[in-house]
C-alpha positions in Angstrom: 26.9 23.9 18.8 27.2 22.4 22.3 28.1 18.8 22.7 24.8 18.1 24.5 22.7 19.5 21.7 21.2 17.0 19.3 20.5 17.7 15.6 17.6 16.4 13.6 17.3 15.3 10.0 15.4 18.4 9.2 18.1 20.6 10.9 20.9 18.8 9.1 19.1 19.1 5.8 19.0 22.9 5.9 22.2 23.6 7.7 23.8 26.6 6.0 20.8 26.9 3.7 18.8 30.2 3.3 15.6 30.9 5.2 12.7 28.9 3.9 14.7 25.9 2.8 12.8 23.9 5.4 9.8 24.1 3.1 11.7 22.5 0.3 12.8 19.6 2.6 9.2 19.0 3.8 7.9 19.0 0.2 10.4 16.4 -0.9 9.7 14.3 2.1 5.9 14.4 1.4 6.5 13.5 -2.2 8.6 10.5 -1.2 5.8 9.3 1.1 3.2 9.7 -1.7 5.4 7.5 -4.0 5.7 4.9 -1.3 2.0 4.6 -0.9 0.2 3.0 -3.9 -3.1 4.5 -4.8 -6.1 2.4 -4.0 -8.2 3.1 -7.0 -11.1 1.3 -8.5 -10.8 -2.2 -10.0 -10.8 -2.6 -13.7 -13.4 -4.7 -15.5 -10.8 -7.3 -16.2 -9.8 -7.5 -12.5 -13.5 -7.8 -11.6 -14.0 -10.6 -14.0 -10.8 -12.4 -12.8 -12.0 -12.1 -9.2 -15.4 -13.5 -10.0 -13.8 -16.4 -11.8 -11.5 -17.0 -8.8 -14.4 -16.8 -6.3 -16.4 -19.4 -8.3 -13.3 -21.7 -8.1 -13.1 -21.1 -4.3 -16.9 -21.9 -3.9 -16.4 -25.2 -5.7 -13.5 -25.8 -3.3 -15.9 -25.9 -0.4 -15.5 -22.4 1.2 -18.4 -21.3 3.4 -20.4 -18.1 2.7 -18.6 -16.2 5.5 -15.2 -17.4 4.4 -16.0 -16.4 0.8 -17.0 -12.9 1.9 -13.9 -12.5 3.9 -11.6 -13.9 1.2 -13.3 -11.7 -1.4 -12.7 -8.5 0.6 -9.1 -9.4 1.3 -8.6 -10.1 -2.4 -10.2 -6.8 -3.5 -7.9 -4.8 -1.1 -4.8 -6.4 -2.6 -6.0 -6.1 -6.2 -6.7 -2.4 -5.8 -3.1 -2.0 -4.8 -2.1 -3.6 -8.1 -1.5 -7.3 -7.2 -2.5 -10.0 -9.6 -5.0 -12.7 -8.6 -2.3 -15.2 -7.9 -0.1 -12.8 -5.9 -3.0 -11.6 -3.8 -4.2 -15.2 -3.1 -0.7 -16.3 -2.1 -0.3 -13.2 0.1 -3.6 -14.2 1.9 -2.5 -17.8 2.3 0.9 -16.7 3.7 -0.8 -14.5 6.2 -3.1 -17.1 7.7 
């Protein structure tokens, strides 16, 4: 290899490996990325009930209709990722 030639992660991963080993590298990389991303599935009935209870509390706290809608959407996104009500709420407060 020339001193001016750069190597890549992919190139290093298959150095000295048989043809087609690149595919194995790509597959493992894709699997790692899948694990890193949490699935955003549907909310369970318990989560929905907890969110409704939380939103009633926020309404009593004096939130406007538009603030309520925004807050609810932010909470739902986080809860679908697996956060609890408390963690999701704290995350939203921290972000503002």
